[in-house]
C-alpha positions in Angstrom: 0.6 19.5 25.0 3.1 20.0 22.2 1.3 21.6 19.2 1.3 20.1 15.7 3.6 21.8 13.2 2.9 21.6 9.5 6.1 20.6 7.7 4.9 20.5 4.2 1.8 20.3 1.9 1.4 18.6 -1.4 -1.4 18.6 -4.0 -2.9 15.2 -4.9 -3.2 14.8 -8.7 -6.9 14.7 -9.6 -7.9 15.4 -6.0 -9.6 18.4 -4.5 -7.5 18.7 -1.3 -3.8 18.6 -0.4 -1.8 16.2 1.7 -0.2 17.7 4.8 2.7 16.4 6.7 2.7 17.4 10.4 5.0 16.8 13.3 4.5 16.9 17.1 7.6 16.0 19.0 8.7 12.6 17.6 5.2 11.9 16.2 4.3 12.4 12.5 0.9 12.6 10.8 -0.1 12.6 7.1 -3.5 14.2 6.7 -5.8 14.9 3.7 -7.3 18.2 4.6 -8.1 17.5 8.3 -8.6 13.8 7.9 -5.7 11.8 9.2 -4.6 9.1 6.8 -1.6 7.8 8.7 0.2 8.3 12.0 3.7 7.2 12.9 2.5 5.6 16.1 0.1 3.3 14.3 1.9 1.0 11.8 0.4 -2.4 12.5 -2.1 -2.8 9.6 0.3 -1.3 7.0 3.0 -3.8 8.1 0.5 -6.6 8.1 -0.3 -5.9 4.4 3.3 -7.1 3.6 3.8 -9.7 6.3 0.5 -11.5 5.5 1.3 -11.4 1.8 4.8 -12.9 2.4 3.3 -15.6 4.7 0.7 -16.5 2.0 3.3 -16.7 -0.8 6.0 -18.6 1.2 9.7 -18.4 0.2 10.2 -17.6 -3.5 13.4 -17.1 -5.5 13.8 -13.7 -7.1 10.5 -12.5 -5.8 9.0 -9.5 -7.7 6.6 -7.3 -5.8 4.7 -4.2 -6.8 3.6 -1.8 -4.0 1.1 1.0 -4.7 1.4 3.8 -2.2 4.3 4.7 0.0 2.6 6.5 3.0 5.2 6.5 5.8 7.0 3.4 4.4 5.7 0.9 6.9 4.5 -1.6 4.2 7.7 -1.3 2.2 9.9 -1.7 5.3 8.0 -4.9 6.3 8.2 -6.3 2.8 12.0 -5.7 2.7 12.4 -7.4 6.1 10.3 -10.4 4.8 12.0 -10.9 1.5 15.4 -12.2 0.4 18.4 -10.4 -1.0 17.5 -11.4 -4.5 14.0 -9.8 -4.3 13.0 -6.7 -6.2 10.2 -4.3 -5.3 8.7 -1.7 -7.6 7.2 1.1 -5.5 4.7 3.4 -7.2 3.8 6.7 -5.5 1.6 9.3 -7.2 2.6 12.3 -5.1 6.3 13.2 -5.5 6.4 15.0 -2.2 5.5 11.8 -0.3 8.8 10.2 -1.6 10.6 13.4 -0.6 9.2 13.1 2.9 10.2 9.4 3.0 13.8 10.4 2.2 13.8 13.4 4.4 11.9 13.9 7.7 10.3 10.4 7.7 13.4 8.5 6.7 14.0 7.2 10.3 10.3 6.0 10.5 10.9 3.4 7.9 14.6 2.7 8.7 15.4 4.4 5.4 13.6 1.9 3.3 13.8 3.9 0.1 17.6 3.6 0.2 17.5 -0.2 0.0 19.0 -1.3 -3.3 16.2 -3.8 -3.8 13.7 -0.9 -4.2 12.8 0.9 -7.5 10.7 3.9 -6.3 8.8 5.7 -9.1 6.5 8.6 -9.2 3.8 6.8 -11.1 0.1 5.8 -11.1 0.2 2.1 -10.0 -2.8 1.4 -12.2 -0.7 2.0 -15.3 2.1 -0.3 -14.0 -0.5 -3.0 -13.3 -2.0 -2.8 -16.8 1.4 -2.9 -18.5 2.5 -6.0 -16.6 1.7 -9.6 -17.7 2.4 -12.3 -15.2 5.2 -10.0 -13.9 4.6 -10.0 -10.1 4.4 -12.5 -7.2 2.5 -9.9 -5.2 0.7 -6.6 -5.8 0.0 -4.6 -2.6 -2.4 -1.7 -2.8 -2.6 1.0 -0.1 -3.3 4.0 -2.3 -6.4 5.3 -0.6 -8.9 4.7 2.3 -9.8 1.4 0.6 -11.9 0.5 -2.4 -14.1 3.5 -1.8 -11.6 6.1 -3.1 -11.2 9.0 -0.7 -8.1 10.9 -1.9 -9.0 10.8 -5.6 -12.0 9.3 -7.4 -9.7 7.9 -10.2 -8.5 5.3 -7.7 -11.8 3.6 -8.0 -10.6 2.1 -11.3 -8.2 -0.1 -9.4 -11.1 -1.9 -7.7 -13.7 -2.2 -10.4 -14.1 -5.4 -12.5 -11.7 -4.1 -15.2 -9.0 -3.1 -12.6 -9.2 -6.4 -10.9 -8.9 -8.3 -14.2 -5.8 -6.3 -14.9 -4.3 -7.1 -11.5 -5.0 -10.8 -12.0 -3.3 -10.7 -15.4 -0.3 -8.9 -13.9 0.2 -11.6 -11.2 2.1 -14.8 -11.7 0.2 -18.0 -11.1 -0.2 -18.4 -7.3 0.5 -14.7 -6.9 -1.4 -12.5 -4.4 -3.2 -9.2 -4.7 -3.4 -7.6 -1.2 -5.6 -4.6 -0.5 -5.7 -2.4 2.6 -8.8 -0.7 3.7 -10.0 1.3 6.7 -13.3 -0.5 6.6 -14.9 -3.8 5.5 -16.6 -3.8 2.1 -18.7 -7.0 1.4 -19.3 -5.8 -2.1 -15.6 -5.7 -2.8 -15.1 -9.1 -1.4 -17.7 -10.5 -3.8 -16.2 -8.6 -6.7 -12.8 -10.2 -6.0 -14.4 -13.6 -6.0 -16.2 -12.9 -9.3 -12.9 -11.8 -10.8 -11.4 -15.3 -10.3 -9.5 -14.8 -7.1 -9.5 -17.1 -4.0 -10.3 -14.5 -1.3 -9.5 -14.2 2.4 -10.5 -11.2 4.4 -8.5 -10.4 7.5 -9.2 -7.9 10.3 -6.1 -6.3 11.7 -5.4 -3.6 14.3 -4.1 -0.2 13.3 -1.4 -0.5 16.0 0.4 -3.7 16.7 -2.0 -4.5 19.6 -4.4 -1.5 19.7 -6.3 1.0 17.6 -9.1 0.8 15.1 -9.6 -2.5 13.2 -8.7 -2.3 9.5 -9.3 -4.8 6.7 -6.9 -6.6 4.4 -8.0 -8.7 1.5 -5.6 -11.4 0.3 -6.7 -12.4 -3.2 -4.8 -15.3 -4.7 -4.6 -16.0 -8.5 -5.1 -19.7 -8.9 -2.1 -21.6 -10.2 -4.2 -22.9 -13.1 
């Protein structure tokens, strides 16, 4: 068997462990310590985060999306494929090296999504961008951790508490969608979304397009009134 080779490591701001980018033949893996966060062979649920959001929103002129977390670019690539030429996507990634990987060894994995002129990729905490926005986005997509139970850094929890959800609701346009990826179901988070004024749908999706572990995506819509 071909051994894994560590291509690079990167500290996570506010975290206790570093991210590692590994390669084995044509396969890539991003790990936190020795926990695999993402594998290039399993893109289904990350793509679904974008495709389900686009389907829920329907066609919109000059759509404005905010994506928190780049990973290997699967969500961004799927969003670009689903949106029109007049769309704009603000991509927030906390770890600078992850964007470097996306423009370097992982560029082909996302079909060079970061080079698309519709994308504004920033090294930033998505929580700050959410709180500074007011009815600014048609969609906010969050895949910044293992789900609402922050794994990579405890500060991510503030995205999913009552205050964070209120900020996300305010940053969405009427009828806009907050979509959240998680490795596991979380009934308490589903209830918290509903209490925050969202119309909530919880969807189970496979990690791969037709196989792999089952992940969870919440589609939380801001009412039009």
